[in-house]
Residue, then its C-alpha position, 0 to 999 in steps of 0.5 A: m500500500e502506497f503512503q498516500q493510501l495509508l493516509q487515506l485509510v487513516v481518514d476513512k477509518r477515523a483513526s487519530d494516529l498512524h505509526l510507521v515502525v520497522g519490523i511491524p505493519p503500519t498501525l492505526r490508533v482508532d478510539g484509543m486502541l492500536y490496530p495493525v493494517s492487516t493487509e500490510p507486511p512488516l515494514s523493512r528498514e528500506e521501506a520506512e526510510k523511503i516513506v519518510k524521505s517521500f514527505l521530507n524535503p532535503e533540509q528536513w531529512e538532514r535535520v533528522l540525520v543530525n538531530k535524530e528527530i523532527d516535528i513537522a506538519l504535513a498537508f494531505s487532502q481536503d479532509a485532513r492534515f497531519r502533525v508528524n514526528v519522525y524519530y529513530q528507534k533501534g537505529t532505524v527511522s520511524a514516524a508517528l502521524r497525528r491526524i488534524p481535521l481541517k474543519i475546526p470543531k465547535i465547543d458544543d461539538l466536542k461536548l466541552p463544559k459551557i464554562c469554556y465559553n466564559f474563558t473565551k470572553l476573558r480580556q486577559g489572564l491565563v487559561l491552561v488545557t492539560g492532560p496526557t498526550g493524545h487526549g484532545k488538548s489541541t482540539t479543545l484549544a482550537a475550538m476556543i480560539n475559533e470561538i473568539n475568532q467568530t465572535r469578536p475583533a481581536h488579534i490572535l497570535t499562535i506559537e506552535d511546533p508545528v502549526e496544527f489547525i489552520f485558522s481563517s481570519l473571521k472577525s479576528i485576525i490570526s497570525q500563526r507562527e511555527m517553530r523554526e519556520d517563523t521563529h527560532s525559540w519559544e522564549i524569543a517568540l513570546r518576548s517578541s509577541l509583546r511588540e506584535d499587538p496581540d489580544v490573545v496568545l496561544v502557546g502550543e506548549m509550556r515546556d520549560y522555565e523560559t517558556i513558562a516565565a515568558a507566558l506568565t509575563v505576557a498574561e501579566t501585561g494585559h493579554l489573554v494567554f491559552a497554553t497546554l501542559h502535560t499534567n493530570s490535574a489542576s493542582q499538578s499544573v500549579d505545582r509544575i509551573v511553580g516547580v520549574f523556577p528556582e526556590e528563591q523565585q517561587s514565592q514571587v511566581r506563586l503571586q504572579l500565577s495567582n494574579v493571572l490564572e483564570g482556569v484549568i481544563s484537565q481533560r481525558l478522552i474516554p472510550l464509549l461503550g459503543e464506538g468513539r470517545i467522549v471528553a471528561c474534564e476536571i474544571m478549575t476556575g480562578t476564584a478568590a479562594i483558588k488565588t489565595i491557595i496558590r499565593e499561600g503555596k497550599s496547592h494540595l487544597i485545590d482538589n477540595i475547593i473544586r469539589t465544593s465550588s460547582e456554583f463557580g463552574m468547577t467540577t471534578l473528573e470523578t463527578v463527570l465520570a460518575n455521570y457518564v457511568r450512570q448514563g450508560l455511556i462508559s463502563m465502570d472499568e474504563a471510568l476507574s482506569f482514568s480516575l484520579h481518585p478511584e475510591e471517590l468515583t466508586r462511592m459516587v456511583k454506588g451512592s447513586t444506585q442505592 
């Protein structure tokens, strides 16, 4: 099967990913599960290299040889484009391709909490979308960015590695900057953003001290910043941000963060009992109580605040999972496997059935 045919198969099967690894057949991820393409033999070293070279230009291939990995975006058809990571494993070239739909879904299409609309109406502050890799963070961010694009005039600046969803300027104007193609580093791009007259800044990932420090500064200076973190909960997100700074700076960072943090969406994609997956979110909003806890360095109390603050749009992951189990959308086993507090989830589900 030709490479273009494999990409079309990803689209036809509604797969999220395609894996090309020497020694196994091309493999799709559908609804979170991996399925080898049964009609295809295991990839040889030569076939894998030939496929990868077919979609990289000479400069990109040279970077793979030198750095042993590269991130790029790959245009495919009217139905999809792909975020691609080429990497080496056991001395052979491999690739992981993540499908990016060309149509940007709406907040309601994704069944995201209504509080997401409130986040898009903010004029300044920091909103984080967190969760494991492959659980829809980029799609959630794209939906919120496009909601702003459709509803108010703003200059939206995105900094990504690589650019994933392609936005068309509607009521807003949108500038999309790609790492290496349009800028040399996250830190430089964020520092430069203050001179580019943005209203909204999307940071593809807050991955290190320099990026996090720069993102906080942008949020502090009257801009609305959206960003992602690979953390499992709101409390972990706070700890991660504070923890990247030297100890002598952490009290100042807690003060900064308490002033700018407006919300954390910590999400998972849960397999449905039928086909497909559904998003489950823990939501934290930047209330006075949350800001005080962050400032005082008592992030271990955040979970309790979330449990008792539903009137402010907050919800725990366990509350959402329990509701899905009660509605017959997901199995209890799946719910438990994604839960941060399995005992609490079990208690909720048992309490509702008594």
